C-alpha positions as a Markdown table, in Angstrom:
| # | Residue | x | y | z |
|---|---|---|---|---|
| 1 | Met | 85.2 | -90.7 | -69.9 |
| 2 | Arg | 86.3 | -89.7 | -66.4 |
| 3 | Asp | 89.4 | -88.0 | -67.7 |
| 4 | Leu | 87.4 | -86.2 | -70.4 |
| 5 | Leu | 84.9 | -84.9 | -67.8 |
| 6 | Arg | 87.7 | -83.7 | -65.5 |
| 7 | Ser | 89.5 | -81.9 | -68.3 |
| 8 | Thr | 86.5 | -80.0 | -69.5 |
| 9 | Pro | 85.6 | -76.5 | -68.1 |
| 10 | Asp | 82.5 | -76.1 | -66.0 |
| 11 | Gly | 79.3 | -75.1 | -67.7 |
| 12 | Pro | 76.2 | -76.3 | -69.6 |
| 13 | Val | 76.6 | -79.0 | -72.2 |
| 14 | Pro | 74.1 | -79.7 | -75.0 |
| 15 | Ile | 71.9 | -82.8 | -74.9 |
| 16 | Val | 71.9 | -84.5 | -78.3 |
| 17 | His | 69.6 | -87.4 | -77.5 |
| 18 | Arg | 67.4 | -88.3 | -74.6 |
| 19 | Gly | 65.3 | -91.4 | -73.9 |
| 20 | Arg | 64.3 | -93.8 | -71.2 |
| 21 | Asp | 67.4 | -95.9 | -71.5 |
| 22 | Ala | 70.0 | -93.5 | -72.6 |
| 23 | Val | 70.9 | -89.8 | -72.6 |
| 24 | Tyr | 73.7 | -88.5 | -74.8 |
| 25 | Val | 75.4 | -85.1 | -74.4 |
| 26 | Glu | 78.1 | -83.4 | -76.4 |
| 27 | Ile | 81.4 | -82.6 | -74.5 |
| 28 | Val | 84.1 | -80.9 | -76.6 |
| 29 | Gly | 83.1 | -82.6 | -79.8 |
| 30 | Arg | 82.5 | -86.1 | -78.3 |
| 31 | Cys | 79.3 | -87.9 | -77.4 |
| 32 | Val | 79.1 | -89.0 | -73.8 |
| 33 | Gly | 76.3 | -91.2 | -72.8 |
| 34 | Val | 74.5 | -92.0 | -69.5 |
| 35 | Val | 72.8 | -95.4 | -69.9 |
| 36 | Ser | 70.4 | -97.5 | -67.9 |
| 37 | Ser | 71.0 | -101.1 | -66.9 |
| 38 | Arg | 68.9 | -102.1 | -70.0 |
| 39 | Ala | 70.8 | -100.1 | -72.5 |
| 40 | Thr | 73.8 | -101.1 | -74.6 |
| 41 | Ala | 76.9 | -100.2 | -72.6 |
| 42 | Val | 78.7 | -98.2 | -75.3 |
| 43 | Pro | 82.3 | -97.5 | -74.4 |
| 44 | Cys | 81.7 | -93.7 | -74.3 |
| 45 | Ala | 79.0 | -93.9 | -71.6 |
| 46 | Leu | 78.6 | -93.7 | -67.9 |
| 47 | Arg | 76.7 | -96.8 | -66.8 |
| 48 | Thr | 74.0 | -96.6 | -64.1 |
| 49 | Gly | 72.2 | -99.4 | -62.3 |
| 50 | Val | 68.7 | -98.0 | -62.8 |
| 51 | Pro | 66.3 | -99.8 | -65.2 |
| 52 | Ser | 65.2 | -96.5 | -66.8 |
| 53 | Leu | 66.2 | -92.9 | -66.7 |
| 54 | Pro | 64.0 | -90.0 | -65.7 |
| 55 | Asp | 63.0 | -87.2 | -68.1 |
| 56 | Ile | 66.0 | -84.9 | -68.4 |
| 57 | Gly | 65.8 | -81.2 | -69.0 |
| 58 | Thr | 69.4 | -79.9 | -68.7 |
| 59 | Ala | 73.0 | -81.1 | -68.5 |
| 60 | Arg | 76.0 | -79.4 | -67.1 |
| 61 | Leu | 79.6 | -80.0 | -65.9 |
| 62 | His | 80.8 | -78.9 | -62.5 |
| 63 | Asp | 84.2 | -79.8 | -61.0 |
| 64 | Gly | 84.6 | -82.7 | -63.5 |
| 65 | Val | 81.2 | -84.2 | -62.7 |
| 66 | Leu | 78.3 | -84.4 | -65.1 |
| 67 | His | 75.0 | -83.3 | -63.7 |
| 68 | Leu | 71.7 | -84.2 | -65.3 |
| 69 | Asp | 69.2 | -81.7 | -63.9 |
| 70 | Asp | 70.1 | -81.7 | -60.2 |
| 71 | Gln | 71.6 | -85.2 | -60.2 |
| 72 | Ala | 75.4 | -85.4 | -59.9 |
| 73 | Leu | 76.7 | -88.6 | -61.7 |
| 74 | Leu | 79.8 | -89.4 | -59.7 |
| 75 | Val | 82.1 | -92.0 | -61.2 |
| 76 | Gly | 82.2 | -94.9 | -58.8 |
| 77 | Arg | 84.4 | -97.4 | -60.7 |
| 78 | Leu | 86.2 | -97.7 | -64.0 |
| 79 | Val | 85.3 | -100.4 | -66.5 |
| 80 | Asp | 87.7 | -101.9 | -69.0 |
| 81 | Val | 86.2 | -101.5 | -72.5 |
| 82 | Ser | 89.3 | -102.8 | -74.3 |
| 83 | Val | 88.8 | -105.4 | -77.0 |
| 84 | Pro | 90.3 | -108.8 | -76.1 |
| 85 | Arg | 93.7 | -109.6 | -77.7 |
| 86 | Leu | 93.8 | -112.1 | -80.5 |
| 87 | Pro | 96.6 | -114.6 | -80.0 |
| 88 | His | 98.5 | -114.0 | -83.2 |
| 89 | Ala | 99.4 | -110.8 | -85.0 |
| 90 | Arg | 98.1 | -110.7 | -88.6 |
| 91 | Val | 98.4 | -108.4 | -91.6 |
| 92 | Ala | 95.7 | -105.9 | -92.2 |
| 93 | Ala | 92.6 | -106.9 | -94.1 |
| 94 | Pro | 91.3 | -104.8 | -96.9 |
| 95 | Pro | 88.5 | -102.4 | -96.0 |
| 96 | Pro | 85.0 | -103.9 | -95.9 |
| 97 | Gly | 83.9 | -101.6 | -98.7 |
| 98 | Glu | 84.6 | -98.2 | -100.2 |
| 99 | Val | 85.3 | -96.2 | -97.1 |
| 100 | Ala | 84.5 | -92.8 | -98.7 |
| 101 | Ala | 81.0 | -94.0 | -99.3 |
| 102 | Met | 80.5 | -96.0 | -96.1 |
| 103 | Val | 80.9 | -93.4 | -93.4 |
| 104 | Gly | 77.4 | -92.2 | -92.4 |
| 105 | Arg | 75.5 | -94.6 | -94.7 |
| 106 | Gly | 72.4 | -96.0 | -93.0 |
| 107 | Asp | 69.7 | -94.9 | -90.6 |
| 108 | Gly | 69.5 | -94.1 | -87.0 |
| 109 | Leu | 72.0 | -92.9 | -84.3 |
| 110 | Thr | 74.6 | -95.4 | -85.6 |
| 111 | Pro | 74.3 | -95.9 | -89.4 |
| 112 | Tyr | 74.7 | -99.5 | -90.5 |
| 113 | Asp | 78.0 | -99.1 | -92.4 |
| 114 | Asp | 79.5 | -97.2 | -89.5 |
| 115 | Asp | 78.8 | -100.3 | -87.4 |
| 116 | Val | 80.5 | -102.5 | -90.0 |
| 117 | Leu | 83.5 | -100.3 | -89.9 |
| 118 | Cys | 83.5 | -100.5 | -86.0 |
| 119 | Gly | 83.7 | -104.2 | -86.2 |
| 120 | Trp | 86.4 | -104.2 | -88.7 |
| 121 | Phe | 88.5 | -101.7 | -86.7 |
| 122 | Ala | 88.0 | -103.6 | -83.5 |
| 123 | Val | 89.4 | -106.9 | -84.9 |
| 124 | His | 92.5 | -105.1 | -86.2 |
| 125 | Arg | 93.1 | -103.5 | -82.8 |
| 126 | Ala | 92.6 | -106.9 | -81.1 |
| 127 | Ala | 95.2 | -108.3 | -83.4 |
| 128 | Gly | 97.6 | -105.4 | -82.8 |
| 129 | Val | 97.5 | -104.4 | -86.5 |
| 130 | Gly | 97.5 | -100.7 | -87.4 |
| 131 | Thr | 95.3 | -99.4 | -90.2 |
| 132 | Pro | 96.5 | -95.8 | -90.6 |
| 133 | Glu | 95.2 | -95.1 | -94.1 |
| 134 | Val | 91.7 | -96.3 | -93.3 |
| 135 | Asp | 91.8 | -94.4 | -90.0 |
| 136 | Ala | 92.7 | -91.2 | -91.8 |
| 137 | Ala | 90.0 | -91.8 | -94.5 |
| 138 | Val | 87.3 | -92.3 | -91.8 |
| 139 | Arg | 88.4 | -89.4 | -89.6 |
| 140 | Ala | 88.3 | -87.1 | -92.6 |
| 141 | Arg | 84.6 | -88.0 | -93.1 |
| 142 | Leu | 83.3 | -88.1 | -89.5 |
| 143 | Ser | 81.3 | -84.9 | -90.0 |
| 144 | Arg | 79.0 | -87.0 | -92.4 |
| 145 | Thr | 77.6 | -89.1 | -89.6 |
| 146 | Thr | 76.0 | -88.6 | -86.2 |
| 147 | Leu | 78.0 | -87.4 | -83.2 |
| 148 | Leu | 77.4 | -90.7 | -81.4 |
| 149 | Ser | 78.5 | -92.8 | -84.4 |
| 150 | Ala | 81.6 | -90.6 | -84.9 |
| 151 | Thr | 82.5 | -91.1 | -81.3 |
| 152 | Leu | 82.0 | -94.9 | -81.5 |
| 153 | Leu | 84.1 | -95.1 | -84.6 |
| 154 | Asp | 86.9 | -93.3 | -82.7 |
| 155 | Cys | 86.4 | -95.7 | -79.8 |
| 156 | Ala | 86.7 | -98.7 | -82.2 |
| 157 | Met | 89.9 | -97.2 | -83.7 |
| 158 | His | 91.3 | -97.1 | -80.1 |
| 159 | Gly | 90.2 | -100.7 | -79.5 |
| 160 | Glu | 87.2 | -99.8 | -77.3 |
| 161 | Val | 84.0 | -101.9 | -77.7 |
| 162 | Ile | 80.7 | -102.9 | -76.1 |
| 163 | Pro | 80.7 | -105.9 | -73.8 |
| 164 | Glu | 78.8 | -108.1 | -76.3 |
| 165 | Phe | 81.4 | -107.6 | -78.9 |
| 166 | Ala | 84.3 | -108.4 | -76.5 |
| 167 | Ala | 82.5 | -111.6 | -75.4 |
| 168 | Trp | 81.9 | -112.7 | -79.0 |
| 169 | Leu | 85.5 | -112.0 | -80.2 |
| 170 | Ala | 86.8 | -114.2 | -77.3 |
| 171 | Ala | 84.7 | -117.1 | -78.7 |
| 172 | Pro | 83.5 | -116.2 | -82.2 |
| 173 | Asp | 82.2 | -119.7 | -82.9 |
| 174 | Asp | 79.9 | -119.7 | -79.9 |
| 175 | Pro | 76.3 | -119.5 | -81.3 |
| 176 | Asp | 74.9 | -117.9 | -78.1 |
| 177 | Arg | 77.5 | -115.1 | -78.1 |
| 178 | Thr | 76.9 | -114.6 | -81.7 |
| 179 | Ala | 73.1 | -114.3 | -81.2 |
| 180 | Thr | 73.6 | -111.9 | -78.3 |
| 181 | Leu | 75.8 | -109.6 | -80.3 |
| 182 | Ala | 73.5 | -109.8 | -83.3 |
| 183 | Ala | 70.6 | -108.7 | -81.1 |
| 184 | Val | 72.2 | -105.4 | -80.1 |
| 185 | Gly | 70.3 | -102.4 | -81.3 |
| 186 | His | 68.1 | -102.5 | -84.4 |
| 187 | Thr | 71.0 | -103.4 | -86.7 |
| 188 | Ser | 74.2 | -102.4 | -84.8 |
| 189 | Gly | 75.1 | -105.8 | -83.7 |
| 190 | Arg | 74.6 | -107.3 | -87.1 |
| 191 | Gly | 76.8 | -104.6 | -88.7 |
| 192 | Met | 79.6 | -105.1 | -86.2 |
| 193 | Leu | 79.4 | -108.8 | -86.8 |
| 194 | Gln | 79.6 | -108.3 | -90.6 |
| 195 | Gly | 82.7 | -106.1 | -90.3 |
| 196 | Ala | 84.4 | -108.3 | -87.8 |
| 197 | Arg | 83.8 | -111.5 | -89.7 |
| 198 | Phe | 85.1 | -109.9 | -92.9 |
| 199 | Ala | 88.3 | -108.8 | -91.2 |
| 200 | Leu | 88.9 | -112.2 | -89.5 |
| 201 | His | 88.3 | -114.1 | -92.7 |
| 202 | Glu | 90.6 | -111.9 | -94.7 |
| 203 | Met | 93.3 | -111.9 | -92.1 |
| 204 | Arg | 93.3 | -115.6 | -91.8 |
| 205 | Gly | 93.5 | -116.0 | -95.5 |
| 206 | Ala | 96.6 | -113.7 | -95.7 |
| 207 | Ala | 98.3 | -115.4 | -92.7 |
């Protein structure tokens, strides 16, 4: 996110969602979030330590720094959002459904089937397994879904995940980590779990 902000020209940027826990803006076709300490720390977000965000009226970039109203959001540290590596490389699993029908299917900022695909992609990146045909099929249909969900699908294809998913994948049989991931969002965590478990099961069966 820091590099994206630095490479984008100065000027106003549109706000695509605003709330007490998260504000999302569009920067050159990507969704960039600013999240409170209570919000899900999506890999495309700047994380703050405040429990809630103020009402935001405008957003702009200046010298590589995002400003919400008059508040400059300086990047203080970088966070590793990479998925943990699985110990053994595996062959690719089949897609978790008909990809052409899945992208954008569901409600909310991140439709359920998109979350399923995110979990599926993240497991493959953790295993070091490429999925070029599925990548291409999803990218060709990103306009069908929300900007945030399209950005998160791109993140998953690059092996970038939320902390709850990274913790779960490091110990997928841990019931506490499973429950924590399942509780993310309204259905996002459950969707990611479904896609990830499907990929793990199919990969193990093909090993």
